[in-house]
C-alpha positions in Angstrom: 59.6 -15.7 44.7 58.7 -18.9 42.8 59.8 -19.6 38.9 56.8 -19.3 37.5 57.5 -17.0 34.6 54.9 -13.6 34.4 52.8 -13.6 31.0 50.5 -11.1 30.6 46.5 -12.5 30.1 45.5 -12.3 26.0 43.1 -10.4 25.0 40.7 -11.3 21.8 42.6 -10.9 18.4 41.8 -8.2 16.3 39.7 -10.5 14.1 37.1 -10.7 16.7 37.4 -7.2 17.7 36.4 -6.4 14.3 33.5 -8.8 13.7 32.2 -7.6 16.9 31.8 -4.0 15.9 31.1 -5.4 12.4 28.2 -7.0 13.7 27.1 -4.4 16.3 26.2 -2.3 13.4 25.0 -4.6 11.5 22.3 -4.9 14.5 21.8 -1.3 14.0 21.7 -0.7 11.0 18.7 -3.3 10.5 17.0 -2.2 13.8 16.8 1.8 12.1 14.9 0.0 9.4 12.8 -1.9 11.4 11.9 1.2 13.9 11.2 3.1 10.4 8.7 0.7 8.5 7.0 0.1 12.1 6.4 4.0 12.5 5.5 4.3 8.6 2.9 1.4 9.3 1.1 3.2 12.4 0.4 6.4 10.7 -1.0 4.8 7.4 -3.2 2.8 9.3 -3.7 6.0 11.2 -4.8 7.8 8.5 -6.5 5.4 6.1 -8.8 5.3 9.4 -9.2 8.8 10.7 -7.8 9.1 13.6 -5.4 11.8 12.8 -7.1 15.5 13.7 -8.5 15.5 10.9 -12.2 14.9 12.0 -12.5 14.7 15.7 -16.0 12.9 15.0 -16.5 9.2 15.5 -16.3 7.3 12.2 -13.3 8.7 10.0 -11.7 11.5 8.3 -14.0 13.8 6.3 -12.1 13.7 2.9 -14.2 15.9 1.0 -17.9 16.9 -0.7 -19.3 14.9 -3.5 -18.4 17.9 -5.8 -15.2 17.9 -5.7 -15.2 14.4 -7.0 -14.8 14.2 -10.7 -17.2 11.5 -12.3 -15.0 9.0 -14.6 -11.8 10.0 -13.0 -11.0 10.9 -8.9 -9.3 12.9 -6.5 -6.0 11.7 -5.0 -5.5 11.8 -1.2 -2.2 12.2 -0.2 -1.5 12.1 4.0 -4.5 9.7 4.0 -2.7 7.9 1.2 -6.0 7.2 -0.7 -7.4 8.1 -3.9 -11.2 8.7 -4.1 -13.2 7.9 -7.4 -16.6 8.3 -9.3 -16.7 5.4 -11.5 -20.8 6.7 -12.7 -23.2 9.8 -11.6 -23.4 9.4 -7.5 -21.7 6.0 -7.3 -17.8 6.7 -5.4 -15.0 4.0 -4.2 -11.8 4.4 -2.6 -8.4 2.6 -3.2 -5.1 3.0 -1.6 -2.4 5.0 -3.8 -0.1 2.3 -2.5 1.4 0.5 -5.3 0.8 -3.4 -5.2 4.0 -3.9 -6.8 6.8 -2.3 -4.8 5.2 -0.6 -2.3 5.6 2.9 -3.6 3.1 5.8 -2.5 1.3 6.9 -6.0 0.7 10.5 -6.6 0.0 10.7 -10.7 -3.5 11.1 -11.9 -4.2 11.5 -15.3 -8.3 11.2 -16.2 -8.8 7.5 -14.5 -5.3 5.9 -14.5 -3.4 6.5 -11.3 0.8 5.6 -12.1 3.5 4.5 -10.0 6.6 6.4 -11.0 8.6 4.0 -9.1 8.4 0.9 -11.9 6.1 2.2 -14.2 2.5 -0.2 -13.1 -1.0 2.0 -13.9 -3.9 1.2 -12.3 -7.9 2.2 -13.6 -9.2 4.5 -9.9 -12.9 4.0 -10.9 -11.9 -0.7 -10.0 -8.7 -0.4 -8.8 -7.5 -3.2 -11.8 -3.8 -2.9 -12.9 -3.9 -1.1 -16.6 0.1 -1.8 -17.1 2.8 -3.8 -14.9 5.1 -4.9 -13.4 2.5 -5.1 -11.0 -0.1 -8.1 -10.7 -2.5 -6.9 -7.9 -5.5 -4.9 -8.1 -4.9 -1.9 -5.1 -6.8 -2.8 -2.0 -10.3 -1.0 -2.1 -10.8 1.2 1.4 -13.6 1.4 2.8 -15.8 5.4 2.2 -19.3 6.4 3.9 -21.3 8.9 1.8 -24.2 10.7 3.6 -25.0 14.4 1.8 -22.5 15.8 0.2 -19.6 14.5 2.4 -17.2 11.7 1.6 -15.6 10.3 4.9 -13.5 7.2 5.5 -14.9 4.3 7.2 
């Protein structure tokens, strides 16, 4: 035998272990948040481009008949995240229903004003303009096609 004493090998300190576990947890949480955001983006794009099961035709999803959209107002299509309006007889426009302030979905439409319940912003569905803040950017315009009495997302 030798005169060397046997000493146990030291492992990581408790502080190192706690820091590593915390960092791993933070990584998992951030990855989960990022996954949700990425998962919601394609569905938003799919609805906006008409790639869903609602329409098998190329060129977009049939949303409504022209008679479904009141003149001087509009109609919200929640699943597609779009509002279609008729500012004047036979003139149809479409805008995103996602608030430009903090990306909240909007489903509250009265007359020609769509309101965000998150922070109170209001927009005109006739031209997408901001009527009341805190939002400062207008609603994103969406492309639609009107053929006969059918309104389709382009």
